[in-house]
C-alpha positions as CSV (number, residue, x, y, z in Angstrom):
1,X,14.9,25.4,12.1
2,X,18.6,26.3,13.1
3,X,18.7,24.9,16.1
4,X,17.5,21.2,14.1
5,X,20.6,22.1,12.0
6,X,22.9,22.8,14.7
7,X,21.8,19.4,16.8
8,X,20.9,17.3,13.6
9,X,17.4,16.0,13.0
10,X,18.8,12.3,14.0
11,X,18.7,13.6,17.5
12,X,15.1,14.6,17.3
13,X,12.1,12.2,18.4
14,X,10.3,10.7,15.7
15,X,7.0,13.2,16.5
16,X,9.4,16.2,16.0
17,X,10.8,14.4,12.5
18,X,7.3,14.5,11.5
19,X,6.8,17.8,11.8
20,X,9.6,18.4,10.3
21,X,8.9,16.2,7.3
22,X,5.1,18.4,6.8
23,X,7.4,21.9,7.1
24,X,9.3,20.7,4.3
25,X,6.2,19.9,2.3
26,X,4.6,22.9,2.7
27,X,8.1,24.9,2.4
28,X,9.3,23.2,-1.1
29,X,6.0,21.6,-2.2
30,X,3.6,24.8,-1.8
31,X,5.0,28.1,-0.7
32,X,8.2,28.1,-3.1
33,X,7.6,28.6,-6.7
34,X,9.0,28.6,-9.9
35,X,8.8,31.2,-12.4
36,X,9.6,29.5,-15.3
37,X,7.4,26.6,-15.0
38,X,3.9,27.2,-17.2
39,X,1.7,25.7,-14.5
40,X,3.4,26.9,-11.2
41,X,3.7,30.6,-12.2
42,X,0.3,31.3,-11.9
43,X,-1.7,28.8,-9.7
44,X,-5.3,29.3,-9.4
45,X,-7.0,29.5,-5.9
46,X,-8.9,26.2,-6.1
47,X,-5.3,23.9,-6.7
48,X,-3.7,25.3,-3.7
49,X,-7.0,24.9,-1.5
50,X,-6.3,21.3,-3.2
51,X,-2.6,21.3,-2.2
52,X,-3.2,22.2,0.9
53,X,-6.2,19.8,1.8
54,X,-3.4,17.4,0.7
55,X,-0.3,18.6,3.0
56,X,-3.1,18.5,6.0
57,X,-4.3,15.0,5.1
58,X,-0.2,13.9,5.3
59,X,0.2,15.6,8.1
60,X,-2.7,13.9,10.0
61,X,-1.6,10.2,8.5
62,X,2.1,10.9,9.5
63,X,1.3,11.9,13.0
64,X,-1.2,8.5,13.1
65,X,1.8,6.7,12.1
66,X,4.0,8.0,14.7
67,X,1.5,7.4,17.5
68,X,1.2,3.9,16.3
69,X,4.9,3.8,16.8
70,X,5.7,3.1,13.0
71,X,9.4,4.0,12.0
72,X,9.6,7.0,10.5
73,X,12.0,5.9,7.8
74,X,9.5,3.6,6.5
75,X,7.4,6.9,5.6
76,X,10.1,8.3,4.0
77,X,10.8,5.4,1.8
78,X,7.2,5.4,0.5
79,X,8.0,8.6,-1.4
80,X,4.8,9.8,-0.2
81,X,6.2,12.9,0.5
82,X,8.1,13.8,-3.0
83,X,4.7,12.8,-4.4
84,X,2.9,15.8,-2.6
85,X,6.4,18.1,-3.6
86,X,5.8,17.1,-7.1
87,X,1.9,18.1,-7.4
88,X,2.9,21.4,-8.6
89,X,4.1,20.5,-11.7
90,X,2.5,17.1,-11.8
91,X,-1.3,18.1,-11.6
92,X,-2.0,20.9,-14.3
93,X,-4.0,23.9,-13.4
94,X,-7.0,23.1,-15.6
95,X,-7.7,19.6,-14.2
96,X,-7.2,19.6,-10.6
97,X,-10.3,17.1,-9.1
98,X,-9.3,13.7,-10.5
99,X,-5.3,13.6,-9.6
100,X,-5.7,14.9,-6.6
101,X,-8.2,12.8,-5.1
102,X,-6.2,10.4,-7.0
103,X,-3.2,11.1,-5.0
104,X,-5.3,11.5,-1.7
105,X,-6.5,8.2,-1.8
106,X,-2.2,6.9,-2.6
107,X,-1.5,8.9,0.9
108,X,-4.9,6.7,2.5
109,X,-3.5,3.5,0.7
110,X,0.1,4.2,2.2
111,X,-0.7,5.1,5.3
112,X,-3.0,2.4,6.1
113,X,-0.3,-0.7,4.6
114,X,2.3,0.9,7.3
115,X,0.4,0.8,9.9
116,X,-1.0,-2.5,9.0
117,X,2.6,-4.0,8.2
118,X,3.8,-2.5,11.9
119,X,0.8,-3.8,13.8
120,X,1.2,-7.6,12.3
């Protein structure tokens, strides 16, 4: 990370930028906790698993986009990474399954659309 800060992320190839985007999502959306937030202070293991499954889906799909030649800025413009980062606040600890399913469907639909638009 320090090397990227020195040289700047814009000089990296899209595959490495995608890795940085996923790493940021893990760091900010999964590892950082807010002790003053009711849902983020104590997160049940089931929610943590669903959060990581969602991040892994994002990782898989962003790499797929890069392999197919989709410009990474299009992924950033979609706002999917921000949606994933916000899930710790937007999805409560008591109602887990439905909202995660909806978000994962949105991730797949967004990436399918990006790939389709690129190939058209």
